[in-house]
C-alpha positions, 0 to 999 in steps of 0.5 A: 101698455094698453091698445084699443082700436078698430083699425090697421093703426091699433095693430101698426102701434101694438107691434110699434110698442112691441118690436121697438120699445120692447113693451109688453102690449095689450091689444083690445079690438073688435071681434073679426065677425062684428068690426061695424058697431050696431047702433047704441039704442037697445044694446048697452046690456047685451053688450057689457055681457058679451064683452064679460064672455069674450074677456073670459074666453081670452082669460081662459086661452092663457091656460092653454084652452084657447080656441083656434085663432084666439091667443090671449098671450102670442109670442112677442108679449102680446095679449089680445082682447076682443070687444065690440065696446070699451066698457068698464069691465073691459078695460079693467080685464085689459088691465088699465088699473095697472097700465103705464099707458092706454092709447084709445085709437078708434076711428070713432071720435066719441068712442074714444072720448067715452073710454078715455073718460072711463080709464081716468076714473079707473086709474087717475094716474094712466098716460092716456094717448087719444085719437081725435080728428076734431083738434079744438075738441081734442084741447078741451078733452085733454085739459079736462082729463089732466085737470081730473088726474090732478084733482084725483091724485092730489096728496098722493106721494109721487115716488109711491104707489105702483109706479115700479111698473110704470116708471118715469120714462122721462127721467127726473123723479121717480113719479108718475106721468099721467099726462093725456096726449091728443094725437090725428093720424090725419095730421101726422101723415098729410105732410108726407102725402102732400110731400109726395105729390110735390117734391121740395116741400117743407115739413113742420113740427108745431106744439106748445109754441115750438116749431121745427121746419125742416125742408127736402133739398135736391142733390146739388149739381156739379160745382155746387155746395148743398146748404146743410141749414141748421143741420142735415137731418136725413139722406134721401134714398139713391132712388128718390127722383128715379122713376123706376126706383123703389121707395126707401125703407128700413130694409132698403139697405145702403141705398135707402134713406139715412137718418141723422148721419154724420158730416162724413156721410153727408160729404160722401152721399154724392147725388142725394137729396137731403132733408135739413133742419131750416127753423127752430124756434118758439112762436105763438099759437096758429091764428085762426083762419078768417072768413072767406071773402069773395073776390070782387072779380068773381062777382062778374064774369069776365065777358061782362066786364069787358062789356062794361069796359067798352061801354066806359070807352063809348061814354069817354069818346063821346064826351070828348067829342061833344067837348070839340062840338060844343066847346064845352069845358071836360067837366061840362061835356062829360055831364051832357053826355051823361044826361043824354045816355040817360035820356034826361036831357032836353032834346037838342032842337035848334042846336048844331047838327054835330050836337044833335047827332051825338045826342042820338048816339048817346041815346044808342049807348043808353039803351045798350047800357040798360041790359048791361046793367040788369045782367050785372045785377042778376049775376052778382046776385047769382054769385052771392047766393052761390058763394057757398056752392062749389067751384068747378075746375076752370077751363085753362087749368093746368100743373095742378094735383088732382086729390081723390077723396076729401075725408078725414086724410084728404081734408088735411092733405088738402089743407097742406097743399093750399098752405104751399099754394098748389093748385088742386081739384078735388074729386068726391063721391059723397056730396056730404064728405067733411073736406067739401066745406074747407074746399068751398071756404078755399074756393078750391074746383070740386068734381062731385061724382064716382071716380069709377065712372067715365068722365069724372076724372076728364073733368078734373082735367087729369090729362093736364094735372101734375100728380094724382093723390088717390086717398079714398078709403077703398084700395080698389078705388084708389087702384082703379083711379090710378090705373084709368088715370095712367091710361089718360096720361102714362107719365102722371106722378101717382100716389096711392093710399093703401091699406094692405101692405102686400097688396101695396107692394104687388101694385107698386111693382106692377105699375112700376114695370108697367110705367117705368118712366112715371113716378109711382109711390104708396103710403100707409096712413097707419105706418105713418102715424104709428111711430108718433103715438107709439112715442107719445105712449112712452111719454108726453115729451114726444113733440111730433114726427116727420116722414122720410120716405117710408121711415119716420124721425122723431122730435122729443124734449127730454130732461138730460138727467138720468140718461147716461148717453147724454148726461155729462157728455158734450153735444158733439159726444152725445151725438149718435149717428143713426140714433138720436142728435141734440138739436136745442137747449130750452132755456128760462123754464122755472127751476132750470138754467137760463143760460147754457154757457153758465151755471146756476139754477136748480134741478127739477124733475118731472115733464113740463107741457109749457113752452119755456121762454126761450131757446138756444138752437146753435149749441157748441159742440163743446157745450156740456149737457148737465143733469138739469137741462132740458133739451130738444133733440131728433131720433130714430125710433130705436134711438128713442126707444134705447133712451126712453123705453129700455131704461124704465123697465131696467130701473123697475127690475133693478135692485131695492134703492136703485 
């Protein structure tokens, strides 16, 4: 496996592949002294030469001549290359031509695309996992790279070549998997961050028409029975809702979250919240958001609307009085009143005194109407002109979430919170931040300013907020905002995005000790995203992941054939608590049996990204899984590693003919 990146996600992904899946990893990172890339102009030849020298130094390090701090083959099967840019020479030195998979996780979309095109040319049979923020561009790039691979490998026998090292992690044939998977760390982490700020939110995995929806449910009260949904995916830690309690992780012990528990563990876990599977279905592609429509109520201010209402009431009163005085019909009286109002009626000379008085009152109301009409026109024009401007927080706003930072992560979290109909106020220092366009389209209030300056959080109504989400890219800014917000409101729920784990632990413990009654949580985007990227590198059957506190639950669609833990077993026997659980059976796909209760249908290897025509999710526990079945399952990281990662290596080193 080859991992190339320039931030914490690359290191976490390499550690995930090495520690969980037991893979040999080559990590390509920028030199420590040149983390920021210089401009493109005039540097191509110098960069290539520097890359070759760096690669040569690292190659020499494997022979024991490595300088201090540069180890080509550290313990654990990880090799490190340093390069400022992923040129063809660097990719070749990293072993892309012989690798099973390549992950490109730079923060720059353009750099990842350029490297992916080069890698596909070097090895058409390489499995690619690309980190892209732009979803639409990612879909086009995926189709382009898959088509290039198909054309380049046309006529090649799938069972030959150097696939021994590569293996087929999905089972089926012995061929290679030259798939392209496009992922976004922002999309992976956003649901977890939103769920941390607002308890009880749902988590959705949707890919290729398959939708799995899980929801957090609080512990049942006395005498109540918890709704298990389709199945219980996880038990939350015993300290989830305890402000002084710690977040659950793999090292939390029995008090931490338990993934894929059995029925006995669920029944015994009193006082714990659960994550249950609510929906498994196939749905069409998500509808694109339409153009935002300006609400009619926003055209005129509240004061102006009341002015219009008063004038209408005056007109109605004058019309009724005119009807009483003159004896006209209601329509005739209203007509005369409007003529007097607009000063286009004849003077009431020689008419009763009551009629003359009404005409004078109508003229006075007409004078009052002119400035109101002018104000309405000017205000409407100003509203249309400022329709693309950012809204300010309304005066009476309360119970909202203050979102600090609308960059890549903040933008996805904002979209998620608005999908849940949660009021949000954004705070952003950069007037050109990418998330401001979404905030403008969704009519979300925004405060432009540096959060470290006095008065910015107050403008976001932090004293009446429900939670603070500090998601900027600077740890110190997030910490300063959290500390200041706690001085304004000590019981405020705070969620921090922190990169450094040691720093996050120290901050968490200090805040918990200083404010024991307030809920404090910290989240790392790379920690949440790494398992999904690692799973995608093992094969294209990874559908997605949902976070459960500090742990991650993966969803995959795999062929039963070749997996001894599944093949020939019933659904109940195949379930392994804490490792994996079969959720559904795909039906109607080409070459597969369409009825889980009957036979027929042929086998078929390989992996298909195509959404099948049906899904059976209410499988009886007595149903026997057959080799030609394709199932959707939930798995822990280590459980999936046992199903996928190890098997490919064991097959590659097995005896001849195996």
